[in-house]
DRENDRENLUM-741009 format. One record per residue (C-alpha): residue in three letters; x, y, z. Coordinates in pm, whole numbers, padded with zeros to 5 digits, always signed. Example, Ala and Ser with C-alpha at 12.3 -4.5 7.8 and 13.67 -1.06 7.14 Angstrom:
% residues 2
Ala+01230-00450+00780Ser+01367-00106+00714
//
This chain:
% residues 839
Unk-12111+09704-00570Unk-11950+09730-00266Unk-11609+09746-00203Unk-11394+09673+00158Unk-11065+09626+00179Unk-11084+09376+00394Unk-11419+09207+00244Unk-11502+09259-00098Unk-11769+09021-00269Unk-11593+08789-00490Unk-11825+08860-00869Unk-11703+09198-00880Unk-11261+09139-00752Unk-11133+09208-01124Unk-10770+09305-01027Unk-10649+09532-01330Unk-10329+09424-01373Unk-10316+09574-01698Unk-10398+09986-01611Unk-10283+09915-01209Unk-09947+09817-01221Unk-09779+09906-00882Unk-09441+09911-00820Unk-09452+09991-00434Unk-09734+09791-00265Unk-09850+09889+00086Unk-09595+09673+00293Unk-09328+09848+00065Unk-09069+10087+00179Unk-09150+10445+00238Unk-08927+10742+00157Unk-08868+10981+00429Unk-08754+11334+00409Unk-08669+11578+00663Unk-08682+11960+00685Unk-08681+12161+00963Unk-08963+12448+01045Unk-09025+12776+00937Unk-08805+12682+00596Unk-08881+12923+00395Unk-09145+12884+00101Unk-08916+12718-00263Unk-08692+12593-00082Unk-08582+12216-00168Unk-08656+11923-00031Unk-08521+11653-00265Unk-08520+11489-00623Unk-08799+11247-00654Unk-08703+11159-01026Unk-08336+11002-00816Unk-08435+10860-00527Unk-08722+10644-00830Unk-08462+10588-01053Unk-08768+10718-01320Unk-08564+10948-01608Unk-08570+11311-01668Unk-08888+11397-01811Unk-09090+11099-01723Unk-09255+11244-01466Unk-09442+11455-01653Unk-09494+11220-01912Unk-09677+11009-01630Unk-09853+11327-01515Unk-09709+11293-01155Unk-09858+11475-00931Unk-09790+11517-00475Unk-10128+11390-00310Unk-10228+11504+00062Unk-10473+11472+00289Unk-10781+11742+00213Unk-10603+11840-00110Unk-10365+12065+00063Unk-10048+12237-00176Unk-09805+12175+00120Unk-09502+12056-00159Unk-09492+12078-00533Unk-09312+11934-00777Unk-09146+12009-01050Unk-09234+11755-01365Unk-08939+11899-01606Unk-08681+11823-01320Unk-08785+11603-01056Unk-08743+11839-00818Unk-08972+11832-00485Unk-08989+12149-00308Unk-09168+12343-00019Unk-09488+12529-00135Unk-09528+12751+00167Unk-09357+12799+00550Unk-09445+12451+00729Unk-09534+12511+01111Unk-09481+12226+01317Unk-09717+12383+01588Unk-10006+12446+01377Unk-10003+12100+01136Unk-09891+11829+01439Unk-09906+12045+01767Unk-09757+11830+02061Unk-09745+11556+01826Unk-09368+11424+01799Unk-09242+11342+01561Unk-09416+11554+01321Unk-09442+11374+01053Unk-09678+11434+00707Unk-09784+11148+00483Unk-09834+11215+00178Unk-09840+11037-00212Unk-09680+11067-00536Unk-09906+10941-00765Unk-09821+10866-01164Unk-10012+10786-01440Unk-09961+10558-01714Unk-09954+10287-01569Unk-10118+10398-01224Unk-09838+10389-00969Unk-09867+10521-00562Unk-09528+10594-00415Unk-09578+10671-00062Unk-09355+10916+00104Unk-09293+11067+00482Unk-09197+11419+00538Unk-09043+11504+00894Unk-09128+11840+01030Unk-08772+11890+01291Unk-08840+12152+01579Unk-08662+12465+01600Unk-08684+12720+01924Unk-08916+12948+01809Unk-09132+12942+02109Unk-09067+13078+02425Unk-09230+12925+02740Unk-09488+13142+02856Unk-09749+13112+03216Unk-10046+13169+03199Unk-10137+13344+03500Unk-09868+13671+03560Unk-09898+13603+03880Unk-09915+13364+04123Unk-10078+13344+04500Unk-09919+13105+04752Unk-10074+13097+05121Unk-09838+12953+05327Unk-09881+12932+05698Unk-09584+13013+05962Unk-09593+12731+06089Unk-09449+12575+05800Unk-09158+12332+05854Unk-08842+12394+05666Unk-08857+12103+05343Unk-09205+12158+05313Unk-09330+12148+04912Unk-09605+12399+04738Unk-09676+12338+04400Unk-09671+12603+04119Unk-09822+12638+03802Unk-09628+12511+03480Unk-09526+12688+03204Unk-09662+12618+02807Unk-09382+12610+02567Unk-09503+12481+02208Unk-09181+12345+02116Unk-09117+11979+02167Unk-08833+11749+02272Unk-08536+11950+02375Unk-08676+12297+02267Unk-08972+12258+02509Unk-08935+12385+02935Unk-08647+12197+03055Unk-08619+12389+03386Unk-08770+12642+03652Unk-08567+12880+03861Unk-08647+13149+04137Unk-08510+13458+04213Unk-08228+13454+04459Unk-08437+13466+04829Unk-08345+13352+05123Unk-08702+13119+05192Unk-08715+12926+04911Unk-08582+12748+04614Unk-08730+12550+04271Unk-08720+12190+04238Unk-08831+12068+03890Unk-08975+11712+03829Unk-09024+11531+03528Unk-09394+11397+03535Unk-09519+11082+03356Unk-09584+11201+02988Unk-09156+11322+03001Unk-09312+11729+03092Unk-09125+11927+03384Unk-09324+12051+03655Unk-09228+12330+03920Unk-09228+12295+04308Unk-09134+12548+04551Unk-08991+12407+04904Unk-08953+12561+05197Unk-08602+12657+05307Unk-08613+12852+05606Unk-08932+12878+05856Unk-09122+13179+05746Unk-09256+13445+06073Unk-09541+13653+05968Unk-09483+13928+06233Unk-09110+13962+06039Unk-09195+13969+05722Unk-09563+13882+05612Unk-09533+13881+05223Unk-09268+13767+04984Unk-09198+13844+04656Unk-09064+13614+04394Unk-08965+13539+04014Unk-09043+13200+03921Unk-08831+13170+03584Unk-08929+12846+03329Unk-08640+12817+03058Unk-08592+12588+02712Unk-08341+12323+02626Unk-08309+12578+02274Unk-07987+12702+02162Unk-08012+12950+02247Unk-08244+12910+02522Unk-08579+13085+02532Unk-08765+13144+02913Unk-09095+13317+03021Unk-09126+13426+03367Unk-09412+13443+03654Unk-09464+13684+03937Unk-09536+13437+04306Unk-09671+13677+04535Unk-09644+13419+04903Unk-09843+13569+05161Unk-09745+13475+05544Unk-10056+13331+05751Unk-10119+13206+06066Unk-10014+12835+06173Unk-10194+12537+06022Unk-10082+12222+06125Unk-10267+12038+05858Unk-10291+12046+05466Unk-10523+11881+05260Unk-10539+11534+05142Unk-10788+11368+04858Unk-10921+11018+04879Unk-10681+10978+04581Unk-10388+11123+04430Unk-10524+11016+04025Unk-10889+11011+03924Unk-10981+10766+03597Unk-11323+10856+03403Unk-11433+10797+03071Unk-11677+11045+02948Unk-11811+11015+02588Unk-11721+11354+02303Unk-12056+11385+02272Unk-12194+11432+02671Unk-12387+11753+02710Unk-12285+12005+02854Unk-12299+12060+03216Unk-12253+11644+03255Unk-12172+11517+03557Unk-11757+11409+03477Unk-11658+11262+03818Unk-11658+11432+04184Unk-11313+11477+04371Unk-11341+11479+04781Unk-11031+11587+04980Unk-11029+11610+05401Unk-10850+11842+05689Unk-10786+11747+05975Unk-10782+12107+06142Unk-11130+12223+06279Unk-11309+12553+06209Unk-11170+12762+05920Unk-10883+12523+05870Unk-11075+12240+05845Unk-11325+12406+05579Unk-11183+12281+05221Unk-11220+12478+04887Unk-11211+12281+04565Unk-11082+12481+04161Unk-10897+12402+03858Unk-10536+12397+03888Unk-10406+12545+03586Unk-10167+12265+03427Unk-10022+12227+03070Unk-10324+12095+02916Unk-10593+12265+02827Unk-10945+12298+03123Unk-11109+12538+02942Unk-11423+12209+02875Unk-11423+12152+03242Unk-11528+12336+03498Unk-11521+12209+03949Unk-11803+12277+04193Unk-11578+12434+04441Unk-11791+12341+04741Unk-11869+11951+04681Unk-11598+11927+04410Unk-11803+11793+04137Unk-11615+11874+03799Unk-11867+11931+03495Unk-11820+11961+03138Unk-11830+12412+03046Unk-11771+12295+02651Unk-11788+12030+02371Unk-11556+11729+02408Unk-11448+11657+02022Unk-11278+11309+02034Unk-11091+11391+01696Unk-10938+11651+01893Unk-10813+11556+02154Unk-10870+11152+02304Unk-10766+11266+02708Unk-10745+11526+02983Unk-10523+11559+03274Unk-10731+11799+03508Unk-10497+11924+03774Unk-10763+11940+04137Unk-10611+12117+04414Unk-10783+12140+04725Unk-10738+12440+04987Unk-10838+12490+05377Unk-10908+12814+05506Unk-10536+12807+05659Unk-10361+12811+05281Unk-10262+12508+05281Unk-10332+12317+04932Unk-10330+11923+04823Unk-10321+11801+04458Unk-10472+11522+04231Unk-10557+11476+03907Unk-10844+11379+03715Unk-10762+11186+03405Unk-11054+11194+03132Unk-11048+10971+02837Unk-11253+11074+02596Unk-11459+10801+02490Unk-11476+10809+02022Unk-11847+10852+01890Unk-11916+10780+01559Unk-12026+11144+01485Unk-11798+11174+01180Unk-11876+11073+00827Unk-11613+10918+00599Unk-11476+11206+00411Unk-11338+11116+00011Unk-11086+11330-00125Unk-11051+11309-00509Unk-10683+11297-00639Unk-10725+11249-00997Unk-11049+11253-01264Unk-11008+11225-01624Unk-11324+11287-01807Unk-11395+11354-02051Unk-11289+10937-02146Unk-11239+10800-02536Unk-11528+10542-02591Unk-11403+10203-02714Unk-11134+10211-02525Unk-10994+09897-02254Unk-11057+09934-01932Unk-10932+10302-01843Unk-10926+10480-01482Unk-11174+10713-01453Unk-11059+10838-01052Unk-10835+10767-00813Unk-10957+10850-00480Unk-10866+10864-00102Unk-11163+10838+00197Unk-11128+10901+00568Unk-11281+10925+00828Unk-11125+11075+01185Unk-11270+10837+01396Unk-11122+10510+01570Unk-11204+10133+01565Unk-11539+10033+01407Unk-11628+10379+01367Unk-11302+10484+01171Unk-11350+10151+00939Unk-11476+10231+00588Unk-11602+10059+00270Unk-11662+10214-00084Unk-11943+10125-00311Unk-12107+10215-00674Unk-12426+10168-00837Unk-12454+09836-01014Unk-12598+09960-01263Unk-12277+10083-01448Unk-11986+09951-01612Unk-11798+10137-01355Unk-11590+09885-01171Unk-11447+10005-00750Unk-11107+09878-00674Unk-10898+09944-00353Unk-10509+09972-00479Unk-10318+10177-00141Unk-10422+10298+00208Unk-10757+10386+00158Unk-10665+10475-00143Unk-10932+10382-00406Unk-10921+10352-00819Unk-11233+10360-01030Unk-11226+10191-01390Unk-11408+10110-01627Unk-11483+09723-01637Unk-11544+09744-02048Unk-11516+09946-02342Unk-11754+10249-02353Unk-12032+10327-02656Unk-12095+10690-02684Unk-12374+10698-02839Unk-12537+10460-02629Unk-12416+10650-02344Unk-12294+10969-02317Unk-12272+11055-01977Unk-12196+10830-01640Unk-12323+11038-01370Unk-12154+10772-01047Unk-12211+10831-00679Unk-11906+10678-00478Unk-12097+10562-00154Unk-11843+10595+00170Unk-11964+10403+00519Unk-11788+10394+00795Unk-11882+10046+01031Unk-12009+10281+01321Unk-12294+10227+01480Unk-12515+10396+01383Unk-12356+10375+01056Unk-12244+10740+00914Unk-12210+10716+00498Unk-12110+11006+00247Unk-12153+11054-00156Unk-11991+11169-00381Unk-12102+11183-00751Unk-11861+11180-01031Unk-11992+11233-01368Unk-11799+11136-01621Unk-11875+11206-02043Unk-11736+10984-02271Unk-11567+11152-02555Unk-11710+11070-02931Unk-11448+10830-03124Unk-11510+10808-03529Unk-11654+10455-03535Unk-11989+10541-03720Unk-12021+10548-04074Unk-12267+10754-04196Unk-12633+10579-04351Unk-12845+10720-04535Unk-13219+10767-04449Unk-13293+10568-04727Unk-13030+10299-04994Unk-13238+10436-05349Unk-13387+10780-05389Unk-13637+10812-05604Unk-13724+11192-05734Unk-13966+11296-05992Unk-13855+11585-06186Unk-14110+11755-06452Unk-13896+11859-06771Unk-13822+12140-06966Unk-13775+12247-06590Unk-13580+12586-06529Unk-13266+12574-06418Unk-13139+12581-06113Unk-13459+12385-05964Unk-13452+12244-05673Unk-13558+11842-05730Unk-13524+11680-05432Unk-13262+11632-05111Unk-13093+11352-04977Unk-13015+11312-04591Unk-12769+11138-04379Unk-12730+11105-03985Unk-12385+10982-03806Unk-12465+10870-03464Unk-12143+11025-03421Unk-12100+11385-03205Unk-11915+11687-03286Unk-11698+11686-03547Unk-11738+11350-03615Unk-12089+11439-03714Unk-12033+11699-03927Unk-12151+11573-04277Unk-12045+11669-04649Unk-12235+11516-04960Unk-12061+11477-05282Unk-12148+11302-05611Unk-11987+11008-05736Unk-11864+11036-06068Unk-11889+10792-06395Unk-12171+10652-06267Unk-12389+10420-06496Unk-12711+10566-06625Unk-13029+10443-06818Unk-13167+10606-07123Unk-13461+10487-07200Unk-13645+10696-07535Unk-13841+10525-07716Unk-13793+10193-07616Unk-13453+10171-07564Unk-13303+10016-07277Unk-12952+10040-07295Unk-12696+10213-07036Unk-12577+10518-07141Unk-12252+10710-06956Unk-12438+11041-06878Unk-12238+11331-06727Unk-12396+11365-06409Unk-12233+11638-06290Unk-12367+11835-06582Unk-12703+11769-06508Unk-12693+11783-06160Unk-12548+11987-05883Unk-12570+11873-05474Unk-12484+12121-05214Unk-12210+12000-04990Unk-12400+12105-04632Unk-12740+12021-04702Unk-12731+11744-04921Unk-13005+11925-05197Unk-13004+11836-05547Unk-13032+12091-05831Unk-13051+12050-06160Unk-12829+12269-06359Unk-13023+12236-06690Unk-13354+12157-06872Unk-13408+11805-06863Unk-13596+11657-07167Unk-13856+11346-07109Unk-13785+11286-07521Unk-13386+11253-07449Unk-13311+11182-07130Unk-13618+10955-06911Unk-13456+10862-06648Unk-13050+10876-06484Unk-12915+10738-06169Unk-12635+10790-06021Unk-12478+10761-05674Unk-12406+11029-05338Unk-12159+11008-05085Unk-12177+11127-04764Unk-11847+11169-04540Unk-11813+11284-04213Unk-11541+11496-04030Unk-11352+11265-03837Unk-11003+11079-03825Unk-11034+10907-04025Unk-11296+10959-04257Unk-11584+10750-04303Unk-11821+10749-04569Unk-12228+10586-04665Unk-12330+10578-04969Unk-12626+10553-05153Unk-12849+10582-05511Unk-13079+10837-05626Unk-13263+10765-05938Unk-13422+11060-06125Unk-13721+10994-06333Unk-13835+11253-06592Unk-14214+11345-06577Unk-14314+11403-06970Unk-14453+11752-07032Unk-14690+11775-07340Unk-14437+11982-07491Unk-14551+11785-07837Unk-14795+11871-08082Unk-14956+11540-08218Unk-14786+11519-08580Unk-15003+11341-08863Unk-14853+11065-09102Unk-15112+10974-09346Unk-15268+11108-09530Unk-14935+11370-09624Unk-14974+11774-09554Unk-14713+11875-09785Unk-14909+11959-10069Unk-14699+11667-10258Unk-14825+11430-10519Unk-14956+11128-10251Unk-15118+11437-10097Unk-15285+11517-10365Unk-15473+11176-10409Unk-15794+11147-10328Unk-15926+10887-10169Unk-16259+10709-10405Unk-16571+10641-10252Unk-16838+10478-10450Unk-17179+10571-10456Unk-17317+10264-10351Unk-17104+10253-10064Unk-17304+10184-09715Unk-17306+10321-09371Unk-16960+10262-09196Unk-16781+10193-09506Unk-16400+10252-09395Unk-16312+10534-09679Unk-16017+10613-09527Unk-15763+10604-09201Unk-15548+10892-09027Unk-15251+10847-08897Unk-15121+10982-08630Unk-14817+11036-08382Unk-14746+11216-08005Unk-14363+11282-07919Unk-14473+11199-07584Unk-14590+10975-07335Unk-14926+10901-07084Unk-15181+11116-07094Unk-15002+11366-07349Unk-14970+11082-07585Unk-15350+10965-07562Unk-15469+11094-07922Unk-15827+11118-08023Unk-15978+11231-08388Unk-16254+11469-08443Unk-16403+11556-08725Unk-16421+11969-08762Unk-16550+12026-09118Unk-16679+11830-09405Unk-16836+11949-09704Unk-17162+11720-09671Unk-17200+11722-09311Unk-17351+11380-09130Unk-17193+11166-09390Unk-16867+11074-09324Unk-16744+11007-08960Unk-16412+10998-08842Unk-16358+10709-08482Unk-16232+10937-08214Unk-15992+10666-08112Unk-15891+10528-08425Unk-15850+10763-08676Unk-16097+10541-08957Unk-16321+10749-09142Unk-16618+10570-09251Unk-16940+10678-09391Unk-17206+10797-09120Unk-17526+10666-09395Unk-17504+10523-09729Unk-17388+10745-10039Unk-17680+10896-10252Unk-17678+11051-10570Unk-17717+11418-10478Unk-17398+11417-10256Unk-17147+11614-10438Unk-16897+11440-10603Unk-16581+11575-10458Unk-16560+11614-10067Unk-16300+11730-09841Unk-16317+11621-09486Unk-16093+11858-09212Unk-16029+11578-08906Unk-15851+11741-08585Unk-15574+11528-08405Unk-15620+11627-08049Unk-15411+11477-07701Unk-15494+11435-07411Unk-15226+11689-07192Unk-15246+11963-06987Unk-15322+12197-07217Unk-15442+11970-07505Unk-15233+12017-07823Unk-15354+11957-08176Unk-15303+11903-08563Unk-15521+11907-08838Unk-15564+11773-09178Unk-15803+11765-09472Unk-15818+11480-09623Unk-15987+11479-09984Unk-16254+11165-10119Unk-16421+11181-10456Unk-16721+10979-10479Unk-16739+10767-10829Unk-17016+10519-10982Unk-16757+10220-10949Unk-16425+10122-10833Unk-16392+10091-11296Unk-16357+10459-11360Unk-16015+10608-11445Unk-15872+10798-11189Unk-15955+11173-11241Unk-15778+11439-11077Unk-15917+11611-10746Unk-16165+11938-10898Unk-15885+12207-10737Unk-15645+12067-10818Unk-15434+12306-11043Unk-15503+12268-11432Unk-15112+12141-11473Unk-15152+11837-11309Unk-15518+11815-11454Unk-15383+11818-11799Unk-15148+11522-11692Unk-15372+11294-11556Unk-15568+11336-11914Unk-15225+11215-12135Unk-15179+10976-11869Unk-15544+10850-11978Unk-15454+10810-12318Unk-15100+10759-12392Unk-15018+10537-12118Unk-14721+10650-11952Unk-14658+11032-11887Unk-14432+11249-11746Unk-14587+11241-11406Unk-14383+10964-11221Unk-14051+11166-11214Unk-14315+11405-11022Unk-14530+11179-10818Unk-14359+10980-10480Unk-14174+10701-10556Unk-14342+10366-10472Unk-14758+10530-10496Unk-14651+10659-10833Unk-14527+10380-10910Unk-14795+10153-10870Unk-15058+10407-11007Unk-14909+10459-11327Unk-14894+10107-11354Unk-15236+10032-11300Unk-15363+10281-11529Unk-15112+10159-11819Unk-15227+09792-11738Unk-15624+09895-11786Unk-15540+10166-12081Unk-15389+09891-12283Unk-15713+09603-12188Unk-15942+09892-12253Unk-15822+09995-12591Unk-15811+09644-12665Unk-16188+09561-12613Unk-16254+09871-12803Unk-16003+09778-13072Unk-16197+09416-13155Unk-16524+09572-13052Unk-16472+09814-13346Unk-16290+09539-13598Unk-16669+09301-13568Unk-16882+09630-13617Unk-16743+09686-13906Unk-16676+09322-14059Unk-17079+09324-13980Unk-17121+09678-14285Unk-17330+09862-14078Unk-17514+09669-13896Unk-17595+09954-13653Unk-17719+10321-13764Unk-17478+10391-13469Unk-17201+10149-13449Unk-16877+10295-13294Unk-16578+10306-13549Unk-16238+10310-13455Unk-16015+10550-13689Unk-16165+10753-13988Unk-16390+10456-14045Unk-16588+10379-13752Unk-16713+10672-13661Unk-16514+10717-13359Unk-16363+11067-13257Unk-16083+11162-13044Unk-16122+11584-13001Unk-15930+11730-12709Unk-15891+11390-12500Unk-16282+11306-12507Unk-16454+11060-12729Unk-16716+11176-12890Unk-16975+10839-13030Unk-17134+10883-13379Unk-17406+11150-13382Unk-17445+11131-13033Unk-17429+11420-12760Unk-17379+11403-12410Unk-17675+11287-12165Unk-17892+11180-12507Unk-17904+10782-12545Unk-17532+10688-12741Unk-17531+10379-13028Unk-17571+09970-12931Unk-17220+09804-12932Unk-17281+09436-12940Unk-16956+09221-12890Unk-17034+08885-13040Unk-16915+08534-12841Unk-16584+08575-12929Unk-16533+08853-12773Unk-16526+08981-12417Unk-16924+09142-12360Unk-17151+08970-12498Unk-17407+09094-12767Unk-17729+09092-12521Unk-17516+09441-12308Unk-17622+09753-12466Unk-17380+10109-12259Unk-17422+10403-12334Unk-17055+10646-12281Unk-17078+10976-12162Unk-16778+11164-12199Unk-16879+11542-12146Unk-16622+11845-12188Unk-16540+12057-11895Unk-16261+12231-11802Unk-16010+12012-11709Unk-16337+11840-11564Unk-16507+11555-11665Unk-16723+11209-11528Unk-16651+10899-11686Unk-16955+10649-11636Unk-16965+10266-11665Unk-17211+10225-11905Unk-17567+10140-11813Unk-17758+09841-11982Unk-18079+09966-12169Unk-18300+09656-12049Unk-18416+09588-11729Unk-18455+09228-11816Unk-18028+09166-11936Unk-17808+09006-11701Unk-17444+09062-11731Unk-17268+08809-11818Unk-16912+08913-11667Unk-16733+08589-11572Unk-16527+08540-11205Unk-16159+08680-11308Unk-16302+08988-11501Unk-16471+09074-11154Unk-16150+09080-10995Unk-16022+09258-11200Unk-16257+09567-11105Unk-15988+09764-10918Unk-15888+09794-11311Unk-16151+10041-11328Unk-15976+10328-11095Unk-15654+10316-11281Unk-15826+10496-11610Unk-15855+10934-11622Unk-16004+11086-11890Unk-16042+11412-11935
//
């Protein structure tokens, strides 16, 4: 990227009209001020605000500043009042040397918008220096043969002042032989010549002493003096004469010491000692130290280094003196040729760093460039690298502005190192580089973003309060305060509670469940959570930055509770509370085969998953190996066929266990009665209380008893109804049989009679066949074809007494060739056998 005042690549020609509003262009008028040199510091020069037509305080608002080359602080500006003051005493001779007029160029730089004002301060000379001779004594050798009117050159005095304050006149002390004539040189300086008024006589006065005085034109005038000693020598007819009165030579400034500058030559027509010429440098007003001359050959050589930037030319006066004291003078004008030996210099006027991001084109720096060389050696071009979004523009007399080409993004790049390269057009080209570091300040233009839109946290229930359950994390691409995040919970969130399959949203006070650390984003449970009450809940979190205005981002957090094995299995069936329903045993016919379903243990677990997987196990049994429990279904089945040797009362202890860690379990007792058939009445459990046994007997004989109020409603009602119907049916059958037997007149010796005439006795709730004992062969009961039972069947009924425990057996046929003649309806009603209880 290259920018020159003469030519600029078209692709980089972007004029910053909005930013750089130049009120004065390069050709506009310049504000000029004047002040005498050596004025005390703090001296009032002018009021810039009034001269520029600016309001009071506008200079301060626009950041006005004075810019002088090399950033020298010669002037100071009071921004509040607009007064321009001297920062220090200014010495014209130091700042400008012999240059007249002495003008100091400075610029007033304003910002917002950028504005350059060219101004000049002229230092007027005061007579603060006296004329001074470089040599305090001058020796002149004048032959006594010199004629009146002969002229002898004298050395000039130096005065650092200029104009009328420099040397204006020379005088010599009163005498009868000489007077001084003051002449003007081409550059305006004065030089003296001594003129002979009267012939000298060596024999009368071999030496004369004079005083040469130099006077300046100041008010009052200052003076300087030197002694002139005139030595009268014998006669010498001819003075040396140079071939040229003025020599002009050019010497490159980079010439090494002892380089030949020029050769001068003078002739003297005299012979002998009077014709021998010696050369010497005539100490004039110019500095001649860089040169030396061979007194014999007249070769002028360099004694020191030349610097075009310091002195562009020298006027070297050469004097040729013969042996008789006569002399001649010539001038050698040495023009110093510029060589490109100075690299360009960059002076930074203003630098703005950091600059805010997202700002439109912004001026970053204002600087000036300079090169003390001349011609193409002093022409400069500026450039910056191409891969940066900055534009370099020439604005005003070697002033450049560095501005952003487009809005910057700190998140993309927070710092730029800009290398400004200044090259001259000399041969070879010289260049200098200046690095400018520009920081991009942050603007809160990025909202915080969470690493996840939805966080899912798993928490084991029954946790301890203040448990750390997880964290949320957000990031902000901004920096500093704009990236300092504060986390908070979003209130009034809908959370989901799904206990026992319920999926209806429920309002949950999230603030009572969890706490969020505002600085770190860590989440803590405030209290113990119960999986069975609340399986999952969801809430929102917000991350806000510290910018102004603050920006924020949101995310969702779903907390899923994990079940802990905190509920033991609960048995629903059979009941465990000892109620009437729990006293009912399971009836199993003795003819049951292996795999017969006895009952089913039903249990539930309040937990879920593996904690709710239940397995069933048979812990204890009256007859080991007779029953078995299916591990997964809880069904109690016979493991082998039931035999006659098995005890009629069986007690099974079944354990229900879950699969949690550690596993929890529950057990329940299951009572089983082995019966010969389902026609027998309901018999109480052997371990039932006596009261319950008596009540059961009364229900078998009298039908409905007082048991209905003690049993559970549904079960008891069904049992009582079945018992009543069975009892009525059996009573009717027995009454019919007894009536038939009585009508035959005692056909059998052991006929059963109903009532007192039929031989049937009832004592303590037990039936006793006439003349028969328990275990013996009972009488035959013959039922005719009009009855329910056929005559071909004979049954033995034995009711044995005991302490509340009795067995009821079906009457078994005596003959093996007898076949039952029950109808289908009678077989279907076989369930009524379980409804009769005898005691």
